[in-house]
C-alpha positions as CSV (number, residue, x, y, z in Angstrom):
1,M,131.8,129.4,-11.5
2,K,128.6,130.9,-11.1
3,V,125.9,129.1,-12.8
4,L,122.3,129.2,-13.2
5,L,120.7,126.0,-12.2
6,V,117.1,125.7,-13.7
7,E,115.4,122.7,-12.6
8,D,111.8,121.6,-11.4
9,D,113.3,117.8,-9.5
10,P,114.3,118.1,-7.0
11,K,116.4,115.5,-6.5
12,V,118.4,116.0,-9.8
13,A,118.5,119.4,-8.8
14,S,119.7,118.4,-5.4
15,H,122.3,116.2,-6.7
16,I,123.6,119.0,-9.6
17,A,123.5,121.3,-7.0
18,N,125.5,119.4,-4.0
19,G,127.8,118.7,-6.8
20,L,128.4,121.9,-7.7
21,L,129.0,123.3,-4.2
22,G,131.1,120.7,-3.5
23,E,134.0,121.9,-6.1
24,G,134.4,125.3,-5.2
25,H,131.3,126.8,-7.6
26,E,128.3,128.7,-6.7
27,C,125.0,127.3,-7.6
28,I,121.9,129.9,-8.1
29,T,118.5,126.6,-8.2
30,V,115.2,127.4,-9.3
31,G,112.3,125.4,-10.1
32,D,110.5,126.6,-13.3
33,G,111.7,128.7,-16.6
34,T,110.0,132.4,-16.0
35,S,112.3,132.3,-12.4
36,G,115.3,131.1,-14.3
37,Y,114.8,133.6,-17.3
38,Q,114.5,136.8,-13.9
39,Q,118.0,134.9,-13.0
40,A,118.9,134.7,-16.0
41,S,118.7,138.2,-17.4
42,S,119.7,139.6,-14.2
43,N,122.7,138.3,-12.7
44,E,126.4,138.1,-14.4
45,L,126.6,134.1,-14.5
46,D,129.6,131.4,-16.0
47,A,127.0,129.5,-17.1
48,V,123.7,127.7,-16.9
49,I,122.1,124.5,-16.4
50,L,118.9,124.3,-18.2
51,D,116.1,121.4,-18.0
52,V,113.4,121.2,-20.9
53,M,110.5,120.6,-19.4
54,L,110.0,123.4,-17.1
55,P,106.6,124.5,-15.5
56,E,105.5,128.0,-16.7
57,L,108.3,128.3,-19.6
58,D,110.0,125.5,-21.2
59,G,113.7,125.5,-21.5
60,F,113.5,125.8,-25.1
61,S,111.3,129.1,-25.1
62,V,113.6,130.4,-22.0
63,L,117.2,130.5,-24.7
64,E,114.9,131.7,-27.3
65,K,114.3,135.4,-25.5
66,L,117.3,135.6,-23.9
67,R,119.5,134.8,-27.3
68,E,116.5,137.7,-28.8
69,E,118.0,140.0,-26.0
70,G,121.5,139.4,-26.7
71,N,122.6,137.5,-23.5
72,T,125.7,134.6,-25.0
73,T,125.7,133.3,-21.3
74,P,126.5,129.8,-22.4
75,V,124.0,127.1,-21.7
76,L,124.2,123.7,-21.1
77,L,120.2,121.7,-21.7
78,L,119.3,118.9,-19.9
79,S,116.7,116.8,-20.9
80,A,115.1,113.6,-20.9
81,K,114.7,113.3,-24.4
82,S,117.2,111.6,-26.4
83,Q,116.3,112.5,-29.6
84,V,118.3,113.8,-32.5
85,E,115.5,117.1,-33.5
86,D,115.3,117.6,-29.8
87,K,119.3,118.4,-29.4
88,V,119.2,119.8,-33.0
89,K,116.7,123.0,-32.2
90,G,118.2,123.3,-29.0
91,L,121.7,123.8,-30.2
92,R,119.8,125.7,-33.1
93,T,117.8,127.7,-30.7
94,G,121.1,128.6,-28.8
95,A,122.5,126.1,-26.8
96,N,126.5,125.5,-26.6
97,D,126.0,122.1,-25.1
98,Y,122.8,119.8,-25.0
99,L,123.1,116.5,-22.2
100,T,120.6,114.2,-22.1
101,K,119.4,112.0,-18.6
102,P,120.6,109.9,-16.6
103,F,123.8,111.2,-16.2
104,A,127.3,111.3,-14.9
105,F,127.6,114.2,-12.4
106,E,131.7,114.4,-13.4
107,E,130.6,114.9,-17.2
108,L,128.2,117.9,-16.6
109,L,131.2,119.1,-14.6
110,A,133.2,118.6,-17.0
111,R,130.7,120.0,-19.8
112,V,129.7,123.3,-18.1
113,E,133.7,123.8,-16.8
114,G,134.7,123.4,-20.4
115,L,131.5,126.3,-21.5
116,A,132.7,128.2,-19.4
117,G,136.6,128.0,-19.4
118,R,135.9,129.1,-23.1
119,N,133.8,131.7,-22.4
120,K,136.8,133.8,-20.5
121,E,139.1,132.9,-22.6
122,G,137.8,135.4,-25.6
123,E,138.9,135.7,-28.1
124,D,142.2,137.0,-27.1
125,K,143.8,133.6,-26.0
126,T,145.2,132.1,-29.6
127,L,147.9,130.2,-27.1
128,I,146.8,127.0,-25.3
129,K,149.7,125.5,-23.3
130,V,150.3,121.6,-21.3
131,G,154.1,121.0,-20.6
132,D,156.4,121.4,-23.0
133,L,152.8,121.3,-26.0
134,T,151.8,124.6,-27.2
135,L,148.9,124.6,-29.6
136,D,148.7,128.0,-31.3
137,L,145.0,128.4,-32.2
138,V,145.8,131.2,-35.1
139,N,148.4,129.7,-36.9
140,R,147.3,126.8,-36.6
141,K,150.5,125.5,-35.3
142,V,151.5,122.4,-32.9
143,L,155.0,122.4,-30.8
144,R,156.3,119.9,-28.5
145,G,159.0,121.7,-27.5
146,E,161.1,122.9,-30.3
147,Q,160.0,120.9,-32.4
148,E,156.8,121.0,-34.4
149,I,154.2,118.9,-35.3
150,D,152.3,118.2,-38.3
151,L,148.6,118.0,-37.4
152,Q,145.2,117.3,-39.9
153,S,142.3,118.9,-39.2
154,K,140.2,116.7,-37.4
155,E,143.7,116.0,-35.5
156,F,143.9,119.8,-34.6
157,Q,140.7,119.9,-33.4
158,L,140.7,117.1,-31.4
159,L,143.8,117.8,-29.3
160,E,142.0,121.2,-28.9
161,C,139.0,119.8,-27.0
162,L,141.4,117.8,-24.6
163,L,143.8,120.4,-23.6
164,R,140.7,123.4,-23.3
165,H,139.6,120.2,-20.9
166,K,142.9,120.0,-19.3
167,G,142.7,117.9,-16.1
168,K,138.7,116.2,-17.1
169,V,138.3,113.6,-18.4
170,V,136.6,114.2,-21.6
171,T,134.2,111.5,-22.6
172,R,133.6,110.0,-25.7
173,S,130.3,111.5,-26.5
174,M,131.5,115.3,-26.3
175,L,134.5,114.4,-28.9
176,L,131.5,113.0,-30.6
177,E,129.6,116.0,-30.2
178,Q,132.4,119.0,-30.1
179,V,134.9,117.4,-32.7
180,W,132.9,115.7,-35.4
181,N,129.2,117.8,-35.0
182,Y,128.2,114.5,-34.3
183,H,124.8,113.9,-31.6
184,F,124.3,111.0,-31.8
185,D,126.8,108.1,-31.7
186,P,127.5,106.8,-35.2
187,Q,129.3,103.0,-33.6
188,T,132.0,103.7,-35.5
189,N,136.0,103.2,-34.6
190,V,136.5,107.2,-35.6
191,I,137.6,108.2,-32.4
192,D,139.8,105.3,-31.9
193,V,141.5,106.1,-34.9
194,H,142.2,110.0,-34.4
195,I,143.2,109.4,-30.9
196,S,145.8,106.2,-31.8
197,R,147.1,108.4,-35.3
198,L,147.3,111.9,-32.2
199,R,149.0,109.5,-30.1
200,Q,151.9,108.9,-32.9
201,K,152.2,112.6,-33.3
202,V,152.2,113.9,-30.0
203,D,153.6,110.5,-27.4
204,K,155.6,108.2,-29.6
205,A,158.9,110.2,-29.6
206,F,158.6,112.0,-26.9
207,N,159.5,111.0,-22.7
208,V,156.6,111.9,-21.1
209,P,153.0,110.8,-22.7
210,L,150.4,113.8,-22.6
211,I,147.1,111.8,-23.3
212,E,146.1,109.2,-21.5
213,T,143.0,106.7,-21.7
214,V,140.0,106.4,-18.9
215,R,139.1,103.0,-19.4
216,G,135.3,102.7,-20.4
217,T,134.8,107.1,-20.4
218,G,136.7,108.9,-22.7
219,Y,140.3,110.6,-22.6
220,R,141.9,113.2,-19.9
221,I,145.5,115.3,-20.5
222,A,146.9,116.1,-17.3
223,D,147.1,119.9,-16.1
224,G,150.2,121.4,-14.2
225,L,152.2,118.6,-16.3
226,A,156.4,119.7,-15.6
C-alpha cells in the first residue's frame, strides 16, 4: 500500500510509519492539515490515516475538502476523542473508519489494509474464496465445497467482514462497527451469539474449522487454507 499519514505527534507518527514500513508498505508522513490536504490531493494513494486535531487545518476540514472535490481515497480518522458524536461527525463527513487513541498498531494495520483492499476490489469483485469456502456477494450465497449454507443477514455480513480481512485479526470493535454499525460498545453478547451460530453452520460439519478465536482480541480466518 501507499499510505499518507497526517499526524502532528512525532512519537505517534514514528510508531505508525515504522510499523507500516516494517510491513512493506510505503508511507508519506506530514504533521499539519494543510500539508496533509496537499499531499492527499496530489498523490495516488491506497489510504489516508488522518488525525483529527491538527495545526493549521483540522482533520474534519481536510476530509470535507477532499470529499467535496470528489476524492474517494479511503480515510481512517485517528483521534483521542472517543465521544460518539465525534465519531458520527467524522463518518458523516466522509471517513471510512474511525479509531480512537490509544490503539494497538495491529488493529490500525488491519483497518487500513481492509479499507485499501475493499477500494481495490471495486464493484467487479463478486466472489470471496478461502479454502473450500466461497462467498457470492451478488447472489448472497455461501458454499463450502458443493454444499450451500443458509445464513441469516447478520451472519452473512459477519462472515463477509472476516473474509475481507482474511489472515488478519478482526477485533470485536471492528465487528461492532462494520456489521452492526455500533460506534460504541453496547455491552451485550451479540458478537458471541452470532459467531457461535456462524460456526455451527460453516465449521461444525466440516473437517477444517475456518473461524479462529484470538483470545482477548477478536477473530481470524486464516489465509491460504488448503
